[in-house]
N, C-alpha and C positions, 0 to 999 in steps of 0.2 A: 486494500486491507479490507476486511468485513467488518461491519458494524456488529460485534459480538455481545456476549452477557457482559462483557467489558468493552469490547470493539471487535469490528469485523474489518479484516484487511484484505486487501486485493493486490484492500482491507475492507470488515463489516460490523454493527451494534444490534443485540437482540432486542426484541419488542420490549418496550417499557424502560429501558436504560436511559434513551434520550431521544429526542424528537429530531430526526434526520432532516436536513434541508430538503423541502419538496418542491420539485420542478416537474413540469410536463415534458418528459424526454420525448425527443423527436425519435421515432421508430426508424427512419431511414439512416440515423448516423450510429445507432447502438451497435456496438461491436461485440461479438460473442467472447465471453471469458473463457480462457484456455484453462482445463483443469489438470490436476496431477497427472503425470505418466506421459503428457505431451513433452517432445523434445526441446521444444522452443524456451520452456522454463528454465533449462539447465544452460541455455547461452548466455555468455556475457554480453552486456549492452555495448553497442557501437558509439562512440562519442558523436554527439553532433556537430558537424563542422560549421554548419551556418543555419541561421534561423530563417528558413523559407516558409513560403505559402504552405507547402505539403505538412511542414512541421507545426504551424499555427493549426492546421485543420485536424492533425493527429491529437493534438492537445484538446481541442474543442470537442472531438469525437470521444476521447478518453473521458473527458468531464461527464458528458451526457450518458456515457455508459456507466460511469461509476455510480451516478446518481440513479439511474434506473436500477441497477443491482444493490441499491441501499448501502454502499460502501463508504468508506471514509478516505480511502486511498487506492489507487491502481498505478501499475507500472506497464510500460509498453509491452514488455514480454507477456503479459497476462491477456493481451489481445492480439498475440502472435506477431508482434513486431520487435525489432532489436534495437531501436533507437534508445539512448539513455536518455529517458523521459520518463516521469512519473508526475501525478497529480494527486493532491492531498486536500480534503476540506473537513477539518475536525469542528464540529459544533462547539462553540464556547461552553454550552451548558453542560458538555460532556466531560470537561475538566474539573478538577478539584480548584475550589476558589483561588487558592494560592498560586497553582499552575496557570489559571486563567488570567490573572494580574500579570504573570511572568511572560506569557506568550502574546500579551495584548498587542504587541507591536508587529506581530506576524499576520499580515493580512491573508484572508481565505478568499478564494480557494489558492493553494500554493502550489505554484508551477516549478518543477525542478528539472533543470536541462543540465546533463552533465554533472550531476550532483557528486559531492565528495565530503564524507564526514571528517572534519579535521581535529575535533576534540570532543571527548566524552567525560563524564563524572557520575559518580553514584551509580546506585542500583534500584531497579524497580522490579517486581515480579507480579505479573497480572496475567489474566486470561487473554488469549490473543486467538484469532481466527484469521481465515484468508478466503477470499473469493474463489481461489483455485482449489480450495479445500473445503468444498460444501459440506456442512454439517459437522466440521471437525474443528476441534479447539482445544488449547491446553494452556496451563499456566507457563509462561516463559520468561525469563530474566533477560532484561535489557538495561542499558545505561539510563540513568534517570534524566539527565541532561546532555544534549549534544549539540556541537556547532558544525553546520553544513554550509559549504560554499557550493554555488550553482549559477548558471546563466538564467536570466528571466526571458520572457519572450521578446524584448527589446535586444537581447544579446549582451546585456550588461552582467558583469559578474557581482552577485550580491552575496550576502553573508546572513545567516539567520540562527539564532541560538533559541532552543526550545526544550520544555521540560514536560513531564507527565506523558499524556496521551499523544499529544503532537510529536513528541521526541519519539516515542514507540512507533508512530506510523512513518516518520522519516527513516527509522532504522529498519522497520520492515520492508518500505519500499525500494530503499537502497539495496537491501539484500537481493531482492529480486533482480535488480540491474546487474548483480553479480552471479546470478545463477544459484544463489541461497535461498532455499525455501523453508516453510515454516516447520516442516518435519526434520529438517537439519537442526533446528533449534532444541528439538524435542529430547528428552532423555531415553534411554533404551526401554525403560518401563512404559513412558508415555506412547511411545512407538508400538509396543506391544498391544496396548489396550485399543488401538485404532488400525491395527493390521488388517483386519478385514475390510474396513472401509478403505483404506490405501489400495489394497489389491483389487477392490471393485473399480476404483478410478482408473488404476493401471490398464484393466482389461477393457474398459470403456475407450480409453485413449487408444489402445491398440487396435480396436475394431472401428474406430471412426475413419 
């Protein structure tokens, strides 16, 4: 997810909205982000059967890549992989105060392996962007609060409930694992307004 005017999902947030975590990313582990038009983005993720060294390495590389791209979320499909893995790191200061308190128990970065949203409540509508859709964003309606179950890096089943921006990031990244993209959440009018950009991304993917 991209850190956008409100967020950037991969995920992404535009300059001035909040200060992203700053790391010196290692160039040798930066994975290129796949953009719209690449078939892997439409593939449904394959559940992870065992937390192996390769899965741990993938998570580490995805985090480095997400920070390098100034994103707040990234799914495996976005780096050309098909494991059911996504990573999220929403800065606390990006959340509204009430959401910040609600989400305080959820440690960042959040590593979700085989995630499944099991409950949702309420609605929120905010600008949303995606690292796989550079320079494209639109107001998207999402559940305000979600509960997700997942495996952590130790293979333990965990449950987390989130609200606000973190909830939006979880929904955005689990969409990616199901082959659902930002454009699929847009209205027909929103799609028309970015149709030229979408076609250019598709052409670039076809010629790659």
